C-alpha positions as CSV (number, residue, x, y, z in Angstrom):
1,M,32.1,-1.6,3.0
2,S,34.1,-1.2,-0.4
3,E,33.6,0.7,-3.4
4,K,31.7,-2.0,-4.8
5,T,29.5,-3.1,-1.9
6,R,27.6,-1.4,0.2
7,L,25.1,-2.9,3.2
8,F,22.1,-1.0,4.6
9,Y,20.6,-2.0,8.0
10,G,17.8,-0.1,10.5
11,A,15.2,-1.3,12.6
12,E,11.7,0.2,12.8
13,Y,8.5,0.3,14.8
14,V,5.0,1.4,14.3
15,F,2.1,1.6,17.3
16,N,-1.7,2.7,15.8
17,K,-4.4,2.6,17.9
18,V,-8.4,2.6,16.3
19,A,-10.8,4.7,17.5
20,S,-14.3,3.2,16.1
21,T,-18.1,4.0,16.9
22,G,-21.1,3.3,15.4
23,T,-25.0,5.0,15.7
24,N,-28.1,4.9,14.5
25,E,-30.6,8.2,13.6
26,E,-34.4,7.8,12.9
27,I,-34.4,10.5,10.5
28,T,-38.3,11.2,10.7
29,T,-37.8,12.1,15.0
30,G,-34.1,12.7,15.2
31,T,-33.6,9.8,17.8
32,V,-30.1,8.4,17.9
33,S,-28.8,5.5,19.3
34,N,-25.9,3.2,19.6
35,T,-25.5,0.1,17.1
36,V,-22.2,-2.0,16.4
37,S,-19.0,0.2,15.4
38,R,-17.3,-1.0,12.1
39,Y,-14.3,-1.8,14.6
40,P,-13.8,-2.7,17.8
41,N,-13.4,0.4,19.5
42,G,-9.6,0.8,21.3
43,A,-8.1,-1.8,19.4
44,T,-4.4,-1.5,18.7
45,W,-1.7,-2.7,16.1
46,Q,2.3,-3.1,16.9
47,S,5.1,-4.0,14.2
48,A,8.5,-4.2,15.1
49,A,11.1,-5.1,12.8
50,V,14.6,-5.4,11.9
51,Y,16.3,-5.2,8.4
52,T,19.4,-5.4,6.2
53,S,20.0,-5.0,2.5
54,L,23.4,-5.8,0.4
55,K,23.7,-4.4,-2.8
56,Y,27.4,-5.3,-5.3
57,K,27.9,-3.4,-8.2
58,P,31.2,-5.3,-9.4
59,N,30.8,-3.1,-12.8
60,T,28.8,-1.0,-14.5
61,K,27.2,-4.2,-16.4
62,F,26.0,-6.2,-13.1
63,V,24.2,-5.3,-10.0
64,F,23.5,-7.9,-7.0
65,Q,21.4,-6.9,-4.3
66,S,19.8,-9.0,-1.5
67,G,18.0,-8.2,1.9
68,L,16.5,-9.7,5.3
69,R,13.8,-8.6,7.2
70,F,12.9,-9.8,10.5
71,N,8.7,-8.4,11.3
72,H,7.1,-9.4,14.4
73,V,3.1,-7.9,14.4
74,T,0.7,-7.9,17.3
75,S,-2.8,-7.1,16.7
76,E,-5.4,-6.7,20.0
77,A,-9.2,-5.9,19.9
78,D,-12.0,-5.7,22.4
79,F,-15.0,-6.5,21.8
80,T,-17.0,-6.0,24.9
81,E,-18.7,-3.0,23.5
82,N,-19.5,-4.6,20.6
83,N,-20.7,-7.7,22.0
84,E,-24.0,-5.7,23.7
85,F,-25.2,-6.2,19.8
86,L,-23.4,-8.8,18.4
87,N,-23.1,-11.9,21.0
88,L,-19.7,-13.0,20.0
89,P,-18.8,-16.3,21.7
90,F,-15.8,-14.2,22.8
91,T,-15.0,-10.8,24.4
92,S,-11.4,-10.0,22.9
93,S,-8.8,-11.5,20.7
94,K,-5.2,-10.9,20.6
95,N,-3.3,-12.2,17.4
96,N,0.8,-12.5,17.4
97,A,3.0,-13.0,14.3
98,G,6.6,-13.0,13.3
99,A,8.1,-13.8,10.0
100,L,11.7,-13.7,8.3
101,T,11.7,-12.6,4.8
102,G,14.1,-12.1,1.9
103,T,14.4,-11.0,-1.2
104,A,17.4,-11.7,-3.8
105,G,17.6,-9.8,-7.0
106,L,20.4,-9.1,-10.3
107,T,20.5,-6.9,-12.9
108,W,22.8,-7.8,-16.2
109,S,23.4,-5.0,-19.2
110,P,25.4,-7.5,-21.2
111,N,25.5,-4.9,-24.1
112,E,24.0,-1.1,-24.7
113,I,20.9,-2.3,-25.8
114,M,19.8,-5.1,-23.5
115,Q,18.9,-5.5,-19.9
116,W,17.9,-8.2,-18.0
117,K,16.5,-8.4,-14.5
118,L,15.5,-11.5,-12.2
119,N,14.4,-11.4,-8.7
120,A,12.6,-13.4,-6.4
121,A,11.1,-12.7,-2.7
122,S,9.3,-13.9,0.0
123,A,6.8,-11.9,2.2
124,F,4.1,-12.0,4.7
125,R,1.0,-10.1,5.8
126,A,-0.2,-10.5,9.6
127,P,-3.7,-10.3,10.4
128,N,-4.3,-6.8,11.4
129,I,-7.2,-5.0,12.8
130,D,-9.5,-5.0,9.7
131,D,-9.0,-9.0,9.9
132,I,-9.6,-9.9,13.1
133,G,-12.3,-7.2,14.2
134,K,-13.9,-5.8,11.6
135,V,-17.9,-6.4,11.7
136,F,-19.9,-5.0,8.1
137,D,-22.7,-6.3,5.8
138,S,-20.4,-7.0,3.1
139,E,-23.7,-7.6,0.6
140,P,-27.4,-7.6,0.8
141,G,-28.0,-10.5,3.1
142,S,-24.7,-11.2,4.5
143,V,-22.4,-10.0,7.5
144,V,-18.8,-10.3,8.2
145,V,-17.7,-10.9,12.0
146,P,-14.6,-11.1,13.6
147,N,-12.2,-14.3,13.8
148,E,-9.9,-15.2,16.2
149,N,-8.4,-17.9,14.9
150,L,-6.4,-16.0,11.9
151,R,-2.8,-16.9,10.9
152,P,-0.7,-15.0,8.7
153,E,-0.5,-15.2,5.1
154,Y,2.6,-15.9,3.0
155,A,4.1,-15.0,-0.3
156,Y,6.7,-16.3,-2.6
157,G,7.3,-15.1,-6.1
158,G,9.6,-14.6,-9.0
159,E,10.0,-11.9,-11.7
160,V,11.5,-12.0,-15.1
161,G,12.4,-9.0,-16.6
162,L,14.2,-7.6,-20.5
163,K,14.3,-4.5,-21.5
164,L,15.2,-3.6,-25.0
165,D,16.6,0.1,-25.3
166,F,17.6,1.4,-29.1
167,N,19.3,4.3,-28.4
168,K,15.9,6.0,-26.6
169,T,14.4,6.0,-30.0
170,F,12.7,2.7,-29.4
171,V,12.2,1.0,-25.9
172,L,10.1,-2.3,-25.1
173,D,10.1,-3.4,-21.3
174,L,9.1,-6.8,-20.7
175,S,8.5,-8.8,-17.5
176,T,6.5,-11.7,-16.1
177,Y,5.7,-12.5,-12.6
178,Y,4.6,-15.8,-10.6
179,T,3.4,-15.6,-6.4
180,Y,2.1,-18.3,-4.9
181,L,0.0,-17.1,-1.5
182,D,0.4,-19.6,1.4
183,N,-2.8,-19.6,4.0
184,A,-4.3,-16.5,1.9
185,L,-6.9,-14.6,4.0
186,V,-9.8,-14.4,2.0
187,R,-13.6,-14.2,2.9
188,R,-15.5,-17.5,3.9
189,D,-18.8,-18.9,5.2
190,Y,-18.5,-18.7,9.0
191,T,-20.4,-20.2,12.2
192,L,-21.2,-18.0,15.2
193,N,-22.3,-19.6,18.1
194,G,-22.8,-22.7,16.4
195,V,-25.1,-20.8,13.9
196,T,-24.6,-19.8,10.2
197,E,-27.4,-17.1,10.2
198,I,-28.1,-13.9,12.6
199,M,-29.8,-11.1,12.4
200,Y,-28.1,-8.0,11.7
201,D,-29.3,-4.4,11.3
202,G,-33.0,-5.8,10.9
203,E,-32.2,-8.5,8.5
204,L,-31.4,-12.5,8.8
205,S,-27.8,-12.4,7.3
206,N,-25.5,-15.5,6.4
207,V,-22.4,-15.3,8.6
208,Q,-19.0,-15.0,6.6
209,A,-15.6,-14.3,8.3
210,I,-11.9,-13.5,6.9
211,K,-10.5,-17.2,7.2
212,N,-7.0,-18.6,5.6
213,A,-7.4,-20.5,2.5
214,S,-5.3,-22.8,1.5
215,K,-3.4,-21.8,-1.1
216,A,-3.8,-19.2,-3.8
217,W,-2.0,-18.5,-7.1
218,I,-1.7,-14.7,-9.0
219,Y,0.3,-14.6,-12.3
220,G,0.9,-12.3,-15.1
221,F,2.9,-10.4,-18.0
222,E,3.4,-6.7,-18.3
223,V,4.7,-4.9,-21.7
224,G,5.7,-1.6,-22.0
225,L,6.4,0.2,-25.2
226,K,8.4,4.0,-26.0
227,I,8.8,5.4,-29.0
228,A,10.1,8.8,-30.2
229,L,8.1,9.3,-33.7
230,T,9.9,13.1,-33.7
231,K,12.2,15.3,-31.7
232,G,9.4,16.3,-29.5
233,L,6.6,14.2,-29.9
234,E,6.8,10.2,-28.8
235,L,4.1,7.2,-27.9
236,T,4.4,5.2,-24.9
237,S,2.2,2.3,-24.2
238,Q,1.8,-0.3,-21.3
239,Y,-0.8,-3.5,-20.6
240,S,-0.7,-5.8,-18.1
241,V,-2.4,-8.9,-18.1
242,I,-3.5,-10.8,-15.1
243,G,-4.3,-14.1,-14.0
244,G,-5.0,-16.0,-10.9
245,T,-6.9,-18.7,-8.7
246,E,-7.3,-20.0,-5.4
247,E,-8.5,-23.2,-3.8
248,N,-11.4,-23.4,-2.3
249,N,-13.2,-26.8,-1.0
250,S,-10.4,-28.6,-3.2
251,I,-11.9,-26.8,-6.3
252,E,-9.4,-24.2,-7.8
253,V,-11.4,-21.0,-8.5
254,P,-10.8,-17.4,-9.5
255,I,-9.3,-15.6,-6.9
256,R,-11.2,-12.1,-6.0
257,H,-8.6,-9.6,-6.1
258,V,-7.2,-9.8,-9.5
259,A,-8.2,-7.0,-11.8
260,P,-9.2,-7.2,-15.2
261,N,-6.6,-6.8,-18.0
262,F,-5.6,-3.0,-18.1
263,G,-3.5,-0.5,-20.4
264,N,-2.7,2.8,-21.3
265,T,-1.9,4.3,-24.5
266,H,0.0,8.3,-24.5
267,L,0.7,10.4,-27.4
268,V,2.8,13.3,-26.0
269,W,4.0,16.4,-27.5
270,H,6.9,18.3,-25.9
271,Y,7.6,21.9,-27.4
272,K,9.4,24.4,-24.8
273,G,7.4,25.3,-21.8
274,L,4.4,23.2,-23.3
275,T,3.8,19.5,-23.1
276,L,0.4,18.1,-24.7
277,D,-0.9,14.6,-23.4
278,A,-3.5,12.6,-25.5
279,F,-4.1,9.4,-23.9
280,A,-6.8,6.6,-23.6
281,N,-7.1,4.1,-20.1
282,Y,-8.7,1.3,-21.3
283,N,-9.7,-2.5,-19.3
284,A,-10.5,-5.6,-20.6
285,E,-13.7,-7.7,-19.4
286,L,-14.1,-10.2,-17.0
287,S,-16.7,-12.2,-18.3
288,F,-19.2,-14.4,-15.6
289,N,-17.2,-17.6,-15.8
290,Q,-13.6,-15.4,-14.9
291,L,-15.6,-13.8,-11.9
292,A,-14.9,-15.0,-8.2
293,P,-17.5,-17.1,-6.7
294,S,-18.1,-14.4,-3.8
295,E,-18.2,-11.5,-6.9
296,K,-20.5,-13.8,-8.6
297,E,-22.9,-13.1,-5.5
298,K,-22.9,-9.5,-6.0
299,D,-24.9,-9.2,-8.9
300,Y,-26.1,-5.7,-8.0
301,I,-23.1,-4.3,-8.6
302,Y,-22.1,-5.9,-12.0
303,A,-24.1,-5.7,-15.6
304,A,-25.8,-8.8,-16.9
305,D,-24.7,-10.6,-19.8
306,E,-26.8,-11.9,-22.5
307,N,-27.6,-15.0,-20.3
308,G,-28.5,-12.7,-17.4
309,N,-25.3,-13.4,-15.8
310,P,-23.3,-10.6,-13.8
311,Y,-20.1,-9.9,-15.6
312,A,-17.7,-6.9,-15.8
313,P,-17.7,-5.0,-19.1
314,S,-14.7,-3.8,-20.9
315,W,-14.4,0.2,-21.1
316,Y,-12.1,2.8,-22.1
317,T,-11.8,6.4,-21.7
318,L,-10.2,9.2,-24.1
319,N,-8.0,12.0,-22.5
320,V,-6.4,14.9,-22.9
321,R,-4.0,16.7,-20.3
322,T,-1.7,20.0,-21.2
323,Q,0.7,21.7,-18.9
324,Y,2.7,25.1,-19.9
325,K,5.3,26.4,-18.0
326,I,5.1,30.3,-17.5
327,S,8.0,30.3,-15.4
328,K,10.5,28.5,-13.1
329,A,7.8,29.2,-10.7
330,T,4.0,29.2,-12.4
331,T,2.8,26.5,-13.8
332,I,-0.7,26.1,-15.5
333,T,-2.2,23.0,-16.1
334,A,-5.6,21.8,-18.0
335,A,-7.1,18.6,-18.9
336,L,-10.3,16.9,-20.1
337,E,-10.8,13.5,-19.0
338,N,-13.2,10.8,-20.6
339,I,-14.3,13.1,-23.4
340,T,-16.9,10.9,-25.2
341,N,-18.2,10.7,-21.5
342,Q,-18.5,6.9,-21.0
343,R,-20.4,5.3,-18.0
344,Y,-18.6,2.5,-16.7
345,R,-17.7,0.8,-13.3
346,P,-14.0,0.4,-12.1
347,Y,-13.9,-3.4,-11.5
348,S,-15.8,-4.8,-8.1
349,S,-16.6,-1.2,-6.9
350,G,-20.1,-0.8,-7.7
351,I,-20.0,2.8,-8.1
352,A,-20.0,4.5,-11.4
353,A,-16.6,6.5,-12.3
354,P,-16.9,10.4,-13.2
355,G,-18.1,11.3,-17.1
356,R,-16.5,13.9,-18.8
357,N,-14.6,16.0,-16.2
358,L,-13.2,19.7,-16.8
359,I,-9.9,20.6,-14.3
360,F,-7.7,23.5,-14.6
361,A,-4.9,24.1,-12.3
362,L,-2.4,26.8,-11.5
363,K,0.6,26.5,-9.7
364,Y,3.1,28.6,-8.3
365,S,6.0,27.8,-5.6
366,L,7.8,30.7,-3.8
């Protein structure tokens, strides 16, 4: 539009079709039979959108950018095949959702050292096939069934950031954010044909479904540090502090999808074509009281504290990675991960992470 103002615009259409089947195999006889599929077979998901954004940069110290986007999402699922096993009170489900979302942000650099960032945004997520049609055993004794009465969840958030750059020798990056979720999609107890328990995979299971919770809040603080110790040696470190709660039956409880505080520290040395990176990754503990109610029920994937309650212990790994550029076309890389062979489980995964791990790689570009 001018040297100071640029306008971007566009349109988008996405179509997905899901194929999903389920079988049981009796391993002693080899007999195979059909069973409920994880998703409704033949389900479709479509999204259509138009969007525009404006960038205004009157000088080198100030940038303003904003945007608008309208999205319409349609999900359709047919439960006819799965109803042979589930006996749902409906045979199909269709979900339509549309929303206008926006964002606005500015960057201001009053001098060569300081840079401020301020952003505000709204967003939405429409229920997808995973939300309206998934059937799976979330934990022993519980089964998640489809819910056709889902509405979109909306997010409204803001972020403030400050960057201090002292001639590339010392760089400090700080930011804090806050997000409010309305109608957040979470797993809750449910009734199916008026009952709260059904037989699933040979076990009497509690019925659950994805439902719209009334409110949820997520907030956090991030800090990044970079120090040039010498011409070829630098230290970098990042750490994130995260918190969140949701409203559950008028009581605020920890929200499930908030990870433990985490960070990393790197000591990196560059010399000609050689780069050597020694680094640590680390996660803080989530105590029993910090776990979401749904996570407390999964004591089989967590360690037990001194009182016998499940919790997520803190963990760290020490690692080293090196890369050498033999020529413009050839690079060799080697890494030794988790040097001390720590045994840990990433939060809520229920799966032990890899132990000591040695990697070699050769890259050649024609």
